[in-house]
C-alpha positions as CSV (number, residue, x, y, z in Angstrom):
1,X,64.7,-117.6,97.1
2,X,65.8,-114.1,96.5
3,X,69.2,-113.1,95.8
4,X,70.5,-110.3,98.3
5,X,70.8,-106.7,96.3
6,X,74.4,-105.6,97.1
7,X,74.3,-102.1,98.6
8,X,74.9,-98.8,96.4
9,X,78.4,-97.8,96.9
10,X,78.9,-94.5,99.3
11,X,79.4,-91.3,97.7
12,X,82.6,-89.5,98.7
13,X,81.9,-86.3,100.7
14,X,82.7,-83.7,98.1
15,X,84.5,-81.1,100.7
16,X,86.7,-83.9,102.2
17,X,87.6,-85.3,98.9
18,X,88.4,-81.6,97.3
19,X,90.7,-81.2,100.6
20,X,92.4,-84.4,99.8
21,X,92.9,-83.3,96.0
22,X,94.1,-80.0,97.4
23,X,96.9,-81.7,99.5
24,X,98.0,-83.6,96.3
25,X,97.6,-81.0,93.7
26,X,99.2,-77.8,95.6
27,X,102.6,-79.5,96.1
28,X,102.3,-80.8,92.6
29,X,101.7,-77.4,91.0
30,X,104.2,-75.6,93.4
31,X,107.0,-77.9,92.6
32,X,106.3,-77.8,88.4
33,X,106.4,-74.1,89.1
34,X,109.7,-74.0,90.6
35,X,111.1,-76.8,88.3
36,X,110.0,-75.0,84.8
37,X,110.5,-71.5,85.9
38,X,114.4,-71.8,84.9
39,X,113.6,-73.3,81.9
40,X,110.9,-71.0,80.9
41,X,111.5,-67.7,82.0
42,X,111.4,-66.2,78.4
43,X,108.3,-67.5,77.7
44,X,104.6,-65.8,78.0
45,X,102.6,-67.1,80.6
46,X,100.3,-69.0,78.3
47,X,103.2,-71.0,77.1
48,X,104.0,-72.0,80.4
49,X,100.7,-73.0,81.0
50,X,100.4,-75.0,77.9
51,X,103.3,-77.0,79.0
52,X,102.3,-77.3,82.8
53,X,98.6,-78.0,82.7
54,X,98.7,-81.3,80.7
55,X,101.4,-82.4,83.3
56,X,99.2,-81.6,86.4
57,X,95.9,-83.2,84.6
58,X,97.7,-86.3,83.7
59,X,99.2,-86.7,87.5
60,X,95.7,-85.9,88.9
61,X,93.9,-88.7,86.6
62,X,96.5,-91.3,86.8
63,X,98.1,-90.8,90.1
64,X,96.6,-88.3,92.6
65,X,92.8,-89.1,92.2
66,X,93.3,-93.0,92.0
67,X,95.7,-92.8,95.3
68,X,93.5,-90.9,97.0
69,X,90.7,-93.3,96.5
70,X,92.8,-96.1,97.5
71,X,94.2,-94.8,100.5
72,X,91.6,-92.2,101.7
73,X,88.4,-93.9,101.2
74,X,87.7,-94.3,104.7
75,X,87.7,-90.6,105.1
76,X,85.8,-89.8,102.3
């Protein structure tokens, strides 16, 4: 008797996935810009980005993308 081979997981549609990532990242970036602007008004743009980009990347890796996979997997 041969065992059934499990089906390979379906790869997400990249266009739809990027749309959901956009929906998660755009409000985050906008909120961070507004939140950090008063605190960093005298800073150079590269200094603001040095603070903001790690926050965005960590949020994407640990919050936004896992939630997209968990809640939106049917549409991907």
